[in-house]
Every structure is written in structure tokens, then in C-alpha cells.
N, C-alpha and C positions, 0 to 999 in steps of 0.2 A: 732485252734490249740493251745489253751493256751493265746490267746490275752488278754481275759478279766481278767484271772488270773494275768498275768504279769502287767497289767494295776493297778489291786488291790494292788499288792505287792508295786508297785511304789508309789501309793498315801498313803497306809498305812505308808510306811517308812517315806515319806515327813512329814506326820502329826505327827508320833511319835517322829520325830527328831525336832519338833517345828519350822519347816520350813515354815509352812503356817498359815496365818490368817482365810483364808476360803478355804473349799474343798467341791465342788459340783460334785456329780455323776448323770449323766443324761443318761437315756436310749435313744438312737437315731435310734432305729429300724424303725422309721417313724417320720414324722414331728410332728404329735400330741403328741406323748409322750414326745419329745424333749421339745416343747413348754410348755407342763405340767410341766416338770423339772425345766425349767427357771422360770416359773410363780409361782412355790412353793418358790423358792428362793427369787423372787421379792415380794412375799407377805410377808416373813419372815424378809427380810432385808429392803425393802424400804417401807413397808406398802402398797403395791399395792392393787387394788382393785381385790378381789378373784373372782369376777363375770366376769371379763374381762381377760382371760387368755392371749390373745395377747398382751394386753397393759402391763400386769404384766411381761410378759417375755421381752418385750422392755424396761421396767423400770429397769429390772435386768442387761441387757446388758449395758445401759447407766450408771448404777452404777458402773460396773467394769471399765469403762474408766478412765485413770489416770486423777487426778484434781490437778492443780499446788498448790492450798491452802490446800488441805487435806493431812493428813498422808497417806504414801504409805500403800497399803492393798497387802499382799502377798498371791495370790490365784492360786488355780489349779482347771480347770474344765475338767472333764473326760467325753467324749461323746462316749458312749460305743456301739458297733455293729451298726455303720453307714450303712444302707442298700441302700441308694440312695444319692449321692453327692447332688443332687437337693433339698434334704430336708434341707441341711444346708443354702440354700440361705438366706441371711439377718439374720441368726443366728450364725454366726461365732463370737466368743468372740472377744472382741477388741484387738489390740495389745498393750502391756504394758509391761514396763520393770520389773515389779513386778508380772506379770502373766504368767501362762503357760496354754496351752489347749493340752489335750492328747486325740487323737482318735483312737478307735479301729475298725476295718472294714475288710471284705473280699474283698472290692473293691480295684481296682488299676486305677480308672480313673485318667487322668490329671487333672480333676477339683479339685481332693484332694490336688494336689500340689500347691504351691504358695510361695511367698517371705517369708522367715524366717520359712518355715515348713520343717520338716526333715522326711523322710520315713525310718522306721525301720522295716525290713521284719521279721517276725516270722516264723522260719523255723520247721522242724520236730525234735523230740528228736533224740539224738545220741543213738546207741546201748546201751551204758552203762547207759545212763539216763533212756532209756525205761525199761531195766532190773531193775534198782534200783527203778523205780516207781512201777512196778508190785509187786516186792519183798517186798516193804514196805506196799503197799495197802492190800496184802494178809496176811502178817505177822500182821498187825493190828487186823485181825480176826482169829489169831492162825493158819493160813494155811501156809505151805511151799510146794513148788514144785521145781523139779530138774531144776537146772540152764540151762540145755541144752533146756528143754522144754520151759522155759521162753524166752530164746533167740530165739527159732524157732517161738514163738508166736508173739514176737516182729517184727520179720522180716515178718511174714504173715499180720500183720497189718501195715505194712510199717512205724512203728515208729511214728505213728500219735497220738498225746496226747489224742484227743477226744476218738478215738477208744480204746486206751488202757485203759482210765478211765471206759469205759462202759464195757469193756471186763472183768475188774477187779470186778466190780459191779456184773455182771453175774455170774462169777465164785463163788462169796462169796454167792449170793442168791440163786443159783442152786445146789451148793455143787459139781459141776462137776469138775473133773481134767482138767489140761491145755491140756493133750493129747486128751481128749475127746471133748473139745471145738474146738480144732484145726481140729478134724475130722469133727465137724458139719460145720466149716467155710470153709472146702475144699468141702463139699457135695454141688452140684449146686442146689439141691431142697431145700436147707435151705436158707432163705434170711437174709440179715442183720436185718430186723425188727424182725425176729424169735429170733435172738441173742442179743436183746436189753434187759437190766435189768429192772425188775418190776418198780424200782425206780431209777432215774438217779442221778449220783454222782455230786458232787462239785456244787450243784445248778443250773446244766444244764437244759435247758428249753426244748429241743428237742433231741430226739435219733438222731443217727448218719444219717440213711437214710432220715428222716424228715428234718433235718437241710439242707441237699444238695438238698432236693426236692425244698424247698424254694428258694435257689440259682438258680436252673435250671428255675424256673418259672420266677424269676426275670430276668435271662439272655434272656430268650426268648422275653421279651418285648423290649429289647434293638434293635436298628436298625442293620441289617433288620430284623425286628420282625418275630418270628416263625421259625428261622433256627437254633438257638442254640441247641434245643433239639434233632433234627434228626443229627446234626453234632456230638453231644455227643454220640448218638446211635452207630455211626461208630467207634468213637475214643474208646469206651468201649470195643470193640472186638479186638482191636490191641494192639501194645506193649506199656506198660505203660512208659517205659524208653525213647521212642522216636519214633515219627511217621513222616515219610517225608511229608513235606507240600504238594507236588504234589499229594499224594495219597488221601489228604482230600480237596483237591481243583481242581482236575481234572475234566474231564467231567462226569465220572461216579458219583462222589461224588455230583456234581452239579445236575445231575439228580435226585439222591436220594433227596436231599434237596428239590428240587421242588416238588417231589411227596409226600413228608411227611411234607411239610410246615405246621407249627402247629398254625399260627396265624388266627384270625378271623377278619371279616370285609371286607372292599373293596380290601384290598390287600392280602387277603388270596389266597393261591394256585396260585402262578405265573406261567405262562407257562414255563418260563426258569429262572435259577439261574445262574448268571455269575461267574467267578472265583474270581472277587473282591467282590461279595456278599458272597462267601464261606470264604474268608479271614476274612471279617468283621464278620461273624459268629463265627470264631476263637477267634477274639479279644473280642467279647462279653463275651464268656466263660471265656477268660483270665481276663477280668475286674472283674468277681465274683470270681476269684480263684479257679474255676473249672477245668482249665487246666494251664499249662504253655506254652505259645505260645513265641517262640524264632525264628523269621524269618531270623535272621543272621545266624542259623544253620539249614539249609533246610533239611538235611538228618534226623535229629532228632528235628524237629522244635515244635512238640506238645509233652508234657509230661503230663500225667494224673495219679493222684494217684490211686493205685490199688483199694483202697476201694471205691473211687469214680466210678470207673468201675464198681465194683460188684454192688454197689447200682443201677447203671443205667440198667445193665443187669438184675437185679432183677425186674425191671418194665416192662420187655419185656414178651409176650406172646410166646410160643414155636414156633408158626408160625412166629411171628416178628422176633425172634432171628435168625431163619434158613434163613429168608429172607434177613436181613441185613448182615448176615455173608456171603452170597454168594455176595452181593453188595460190602462188603469189599474185597473179593477175586477178583472180577472183577475190583476194583479200584487199587488193588495191581499190577495185570498183566498189566493194562494200564500204570502205572508208571515204569514198569520194562523194562530196555532197552535191545534190543536184544543183544548187545554187552556191556558186563560189564566192561567198561573203568575204572569206579569209584568204587573201591573195598569198599569204606565206604558206598556208596549207596547200593551196592549190599548186604552188611552184615545187613544194616538196613532194607532192603526189607525180607530177610531171618528171621530176628528176629520177624517182624511183621508177617510174615506167621506162624512161630512157635507160637506165641501168639493166633493167629486166630484159629489154629488147637487145642490149649489147650481149647479155650472158647467154640468152636462150631465145633467140628471136624466131627460130623454125617453129619451136614448140607452140607459139602463139598463133600459128596458121594451121595448126593440125588438132582436131579434124576439120576446124573452120576457124575464121578469123576472130579472135577473142575480143569481146567488147572493149577491153582496156585499150586497144589500139586505136579505135574511133574515139574513144574518150579523150585521149591524149591530144589528138588533132583539135577536137571540140574546144578542149580548154585553153590550147594556144590561141585559137581564134577568139574565144570569148574574153581572153585577157587582153586583147588588142594586137596580138602578134599576128596579125593576119598574113603577112608575107611568108612567116614561118610556118603557119598552118597550111598554106599553098605547098610550099616545099615538102612539108611532111605527107601531105595527102597525094602528092605526086610519087613519093617513095612508096607509100602504102598502095597505090594503085598499081605501080609497076610490080612490086612484090607480090601482091594478091593475084595479079594477073599471071605471073610465073608459077607461083605455088599452086593456084586453084584453077587457072584457066580464064580466058575473057569472058566466058558466058556464066560463071559462077555467080550466084545472087550476091556473095560478099563482094566481088569484084565490081559489079554494078553499083553497090552501096559506095564503095569508095569514090567511084567515078562521079556519082551524084555529090558527095561532099566535096571533092576537089572543085568541081564546077561552082558550088556555092561559095567557097572561099576565094576562088578567083574573081567573082563578083564583088565580094566585099573587100578586096584588095584593089578594086578600081577597074579590073579587067572585066567590064560588063559584056562586051562584045564576046569575049572568049567564053564567058559563063553561057551565053545564049547558045553559041555554037555547040559547047560540049553537051549542054541538056537536049539540044535539038539531035544530036548524034545519039545520045543515050536513050531517049524515048522509046524509039522502035526496038532497041535491044530488051528494054524492060517489058514491053509488050510481048515480044516474041518468047522470052524466058519464063516470065511470071503471069502473062496474061493481062488483058486490058483493064480488068477489074481488080488487080491486084492492089492492096493499099499503097505499096511502094511504087507502083506505076502512076497512082494519082498523085503521090507526093511530087513525082518529077514533073507531071503536068503543072502542078501548082508552082513549083520553082521556076519552071520554064516561062510561066505566064508572068511572074513577078519580075524576072529579070529582062523580059521583053519590055516591060513597062519602063524599067530603069534605063533600057537602051533607047527609049524615046518612043516606042511603039505603044502608046497608052491605049488606043482603040483596040489593038491586039491583045493586051493584058485584059481588058475588060470582057471582050469577046471569049477569050480562053477560060476565064474565071467564071463567067455566066454559064458556059457549056459544062464546067466541071462541078459547079455546086450541086445540080440535081444528081449526078452520079455519086458524089460524097454522101448525100442524104440517103440515096437508094442502098448504098453499100455500107455505110458505117452508122446511119442514123442521124437525126438532126442535132443531137447533143453531143456527138463525138468530137474531141478536141479539134480533130484535123477538119471537120465540117465547120465549126467555129472559126478556125484560122482562115478558111477560104471565104466566108462571110467578111471577115475583117479585111482581107486583101481586096475584096471585090469593092467594099466600100471605099477603101483608100483609091484605088484607080479609077473609080467613078468620079471621086472628087478631083483628081489630077486630070481627068477629060473634061473638066469644067464645071461639074455638078457638086459644088461644095455643099449646098444645102442638102442635097440627097445623101451625101456621105454623112453629115451630121445625123439626118434621121435614121440611116441603117445602123450607124456606130451607136446611136442613143438606144436603139432596139436591141442591139447585139449585147451591150454591156451587162444587163441584168442576167442574161443567159450565161455569160462568161462567169460572173460571180457565182451563180448558182451552181454550175458543173465543175469549175475549176477552184473556186474560192476566191474571196475578194483580194487576197494578197497573192495569189499566183502571178509569176511574171507576165503571163499573156493577157491577164485582166488588167494588170498595170499598164501594159502596152497599150491595150484598148483605150484605156483612160487617157493615156498620152495622146494618142491619134486623134481621139474625139476632141479634146481640148484644141489641138493644133487646126483641125477643120472648122471649129468654131470661129477661131481666129480668121481663117481664110474666107469664112462665110460673111465676114464683117464685124464679128463680135470680138475684137482684140481684147477688151477688158475681161470678157467671159474666158478666154483663152489664158489670160495671165493667172486669173482666180483659179482655173481648174489645175493648171500646172503647179501653182503655189501650194495648193492642197494636196497634190499628189507628191511632191518632192520629198516631204519627210516620210511618207510611206515607202517610197522607193529606196531611201536610205536605210530605213529600218529593215526592210526585207532583202536588199540586195547588197547594202554595204556602200560607203562613201565612195570607193574607186571602180566600181562595176561600170561598164560601158554605158548601160541603160540609165544609171544615175547622171552620169557626165551628159548623157543626150538630153535628159530632163532639165538639168541646169542650162544648157545650151538653148533649148526651145524657150524656156521661161525668160532667160535674158533677152532673146530676140523679140518675143512678143511684148515684153515691156516697152522695147524701142517702138514697136508698131503701135502700141497704146499711147504713145506720146512721151514716154520717159527714155529718152535717148541717153541722158546721163547714167540712168539705171543700168540699161543695156551695156554700156561701155564698162561700168564697174563689175557687172555680172560676168562679162566675156573676160575681162582683164584678169580677174581672180580665178576664172575657170581655166584659162590657157596654160599655166604652168602645170596644173594638175593633168590636163589632157596629154601634154608632152611627156610628163613622168609617167603616166599609165600606159599610153598608146604609142608614144615615140613621135619623133619629129616629123616623119614623112607619111604617117597614117592620114588617110582621106578625112577623118573627122578633125584631127589636127589642122590640116589645111582648112576646113571649112570654118572652123573657130578663128582662125587668123583672119580669114576673108570677112567674116561677118564683124569682128573687132574693128578692122579698118573701116568698113562701111559705117559703123554707127559712130565711130569717131568722125568720120568725113560729115555725116549727116546729123550731127548732134543739134544743129539748129533748124533742121528742114527735114522732118521725118516722114511727112504725109506721102502716102502713096507707095513708098519704097517696098521693094520685096528683098529678103535675105535668103541665104541658102540654108535649107533644112539638111539634117542628118538623114 
């Protein structure tokens, strides 16, 4: 990324200002060319024997050592493109108060550090630098391009100096416009090799893809040998801006590394690869600057330049790309927690799934829809991005229909999810209509007793109730419950869910006391089957507390929700929508219990959190604003008032 040019500029400046008596530039891509460079200097300066290069090199290094009786010699030795720190063993220039050694390398090994040595990291161009470089390079050949296109091209190339140089040369040689070049770059059937210029600029020796290929080859020789390349295959399909370490070091990734181990010899194809082995593979790639590995940022531990990803994907056959894409999807699912307590981790997993879809979407529909696609939409909705979840599941439904057909079970699943999130986004009538249309298709394709058919019946009943048909919801759930028991058993989680919903809608139909009794009976079964900290168990506790309040025991509702809140925070986290819901209900029931000031304080404290987590237009945000206004207005007269629940 311009290391050699920077070194050359430094060396030329030092020479032109008469600050040096001796300047030696030696290619250090291997021990042999380095020895040859030293030997040439030894022959010219020390009259060393040209037939013994090793001895000539040693003579030169000895000549550089400061000598008390001799006049000081001001020297600069540039060792350009060190490929392996081991090549420098015994060949480092001696320490001298009058001499400097400048090394350029892609390597980041600890062996390159030492007393008196300073590491200078060469980063990417800034956007302004990249645009200026492209503008200047094209202008030198009478070419001008729109600034907007140059800005976009610089972003496409990730502001990488090497890529910008070769792109400019290609544009000049081919006569293509920047827009046409960008179209080629975006075309997955075009490789980076296809976009290399006929003649490389700036004295470059290798085209972009070839330069990185050599680095991958070198990384694959580092211990544990043979794991760097298959590790890069996975990283090339994920988010360039940060991949969680657990995705690349978990069991799925380790199995991939073992299966695609690329070393030869007695250690080839190990039966197993451990997590520490996978971490060492990441370190090998990091040492060759193919990735940035930051273990201190586990959610974004691995960053890869987008062009390194592109060059890596270019080496894969269509079959390999599809296989590795589904492996990457498996690794994401394995790392995805059932309860998204850590919002930063959830965001990183969503970003990586988005990247995987961009790079290899087709593979995620063959032979069926991969679970990671549904998990992404669920995570969007669970994080409060309900409109984004609707948009996503609409795309997923359209694509699944196209890929697998309208009657495929996966297509029916995506339709179900789309209907659910429509309801959550406020389109209750749309949810009812979609589920009403889906149910006969479920029956026709899967049968009336299939668990997913029962799920659709359950969801349809729920959204009918939300749409105002409370009696219809009660009737449908009453009819569904014995089918759940018969087909799944009385302790199945879906059976318990139906009991919960039936109790809730009976309460909404006017039987608050009956709802309390049913939920009181249900709660120990939920705790026994699912565990006392399961989200569904906590939800039942929440619903029970609310119906106690509606049955006239507002103080009991406050007590139940106050006891529940710290448990919800511990299990789900401060920002989980269910945690926010519990805080909302607790504040409202405090108002109903006579503490209007406490209700206002609780809702006022909650509102900015809800806006931050869910957004300004989320239905729950609007409900919080409504209730806050209500309790502010009624702070002196709260008896008999009702507020809006989530």
C-alpha cells in the first residue's frame, strides 16, 4: 500500500539534502537477493571477493560498524519488501549513531521488533488523497471523469493505493470510463485479474491478485501450516468491517479448517482442528497483513480489505463458493445467541449475514432456505427494527417463491414470518389477511395436523384479537388447544403458548379473574418445562401481573412487575424490548395504584431509551409517549383511568 514509494521518497530526500555519505537499497523478498545486495556493496566499498557473496556481504556489514579511529560515515540501508523475518537472521545492519536502517514489509511478526526499532504503519489513502491520485493520473493522459464517479470508484477499491494505481492504468490503457470500470468491478463473473492493466504502473512487479496470492501462500506455511487459506475462504464471504471471533473459531469453522487443510506431508489433513489452532490461523493471516486481527474487540475481531476478499473469492469454483457460503452460514447460526442480550454482537452478526447474502445469496437457498436467513429477519424485529423486518421478510418471501416455488414449506414459513412482523409493525389487518390466506395453503401442503399448520392457526387467532375480534380469538384458541395437546402433548412449549394466549384473550373478553386463574395455573408448568428464567416464563409472569391489576389488584400488579424487572434485566439485558415493556407496564401500574408522580417519572426515564432502541416511529414508542402524556395530565386524578398497554 505504498510502502516502497514512501521508503523511496524518504531515501531520496535524505540523499538530496546531503544528509548521507552512503545509501544502499536492497531487495529483501528473500535471503538470496538480500545477500546479493549486501555483497555488491561489499565488492564496491571493501574490495570483497565477488566469487564469495556470503563473505562479501559479511565484509560489508562489518564495514558499517562504527570504528573509533575512522571518520563517521552517515549511511541509510533500505531493506525493501521483507517477506520472512527469518531471512534477516545475521543480516541486520549493525547499530550505529550515524546509520539508519529502513525496512518495508507486509509482515507484522514480533521478530521484526527490537530495541531501537520503530514500527510505522502505512494505512490506506484518505478519500481526498484517493480522489486526488485518480484525478492526477488520468489528467496526465488528458482524461477527466466526474468527481462523483471518482469518489465512488475510490470507495469501491477501499482507498487502497495499489488498487487505485492499477485501476488508473487500466482506465488509461483501455479507454473505459470510470462508470464502465465500476460495472465490471461489481460483476461477480469478472475477476481482479481481468481488471489488471497490460503494463503495471509505478514499477510494480505484480498485479493485485498475484501479490496477495503470494502472501496467502506464505501465510499457509506458518504454523499451524495449511489453515490460513481455508480460514481466509470463510472470512472472504463475511463482513469486511468486522467478523466476530467466535464465528471463525467455533466448532463449525474448526471442522471446515480440518476438512480443507491445505498443507502437505505428515501433518496434512488433521482429524480435528482446535479453537487455539483456528486463532493461530488468524494470527498467521494477520502477520502477513491479509487481515487485521484484534482479539480485544471480539465482536469485530477480524477485518479484511474488501479487495482481498474479492481476490480470494475469485479463486473459488462455483461449487466451492456455495459450499463455503453454507459453512459460513452454519458458523453464524452457531455463534448467534438465542437471547440477544448483547446488542453489539447481534448487530455484528446481522452485518455479517448481510455480507454473506451479498456475496453468495443463491447458495443460501439450495437445497433449502438456510436458517440464517430467517434468523436475520427475526433479529431485526427483536431489536425493534420492525419495519426493516417487514421489508426483509417481503424480500425473503419473494426470493423463496422464485427459487423454490410458492408451495415449498420454506416459502410458507417466510409468508408466516412476514405476516407476523406486519402485525408487529402496526398493520394488524394486513397480518390477519395474510394469515387467513396462508392457512389453507399450510393445510394443503403440510396437512391439518402439522405443527406449522397449528402455528399459523395460533398466530391467526392472536392477530384477530389484536384487530378487535376478541371473541373470535378466544373461539379459535379454544378450538386449537385440544389439537395441540393431542398432537404435541400437554407439556410441549407450543401447547403452553396456546394456554397463555387463551388466558390473555379471555381476559380481554372481560374475564379478568378467569385470566388470572388460568395464568396462575400455567406459570408453574412453564417454569417446570422451560425453566424459571426462560423468556416465555418471564412473559407469563408479566402477563399475570398485568391481569392482576386489571382484576382490581393494582398494588399486586406493581409488586409482581417490580419483582420481575431485575430478573428480566439479568436474563435479557437492559435494552431488550421485553425489558422496556416491563418498565413501561410497571410505570403505568404505579399510576393506577395511585402513584401518578412515580408513573410520570418512570415513563419519562423510559422514553429516551425506547427512542434509542426502537426508534421514533415504533408503535411502542408512540404508546410510551401517549401514556406519559396521560399520566402527566392525570397526576392529580388517576382513579378509574386506563392507559395503553404494549
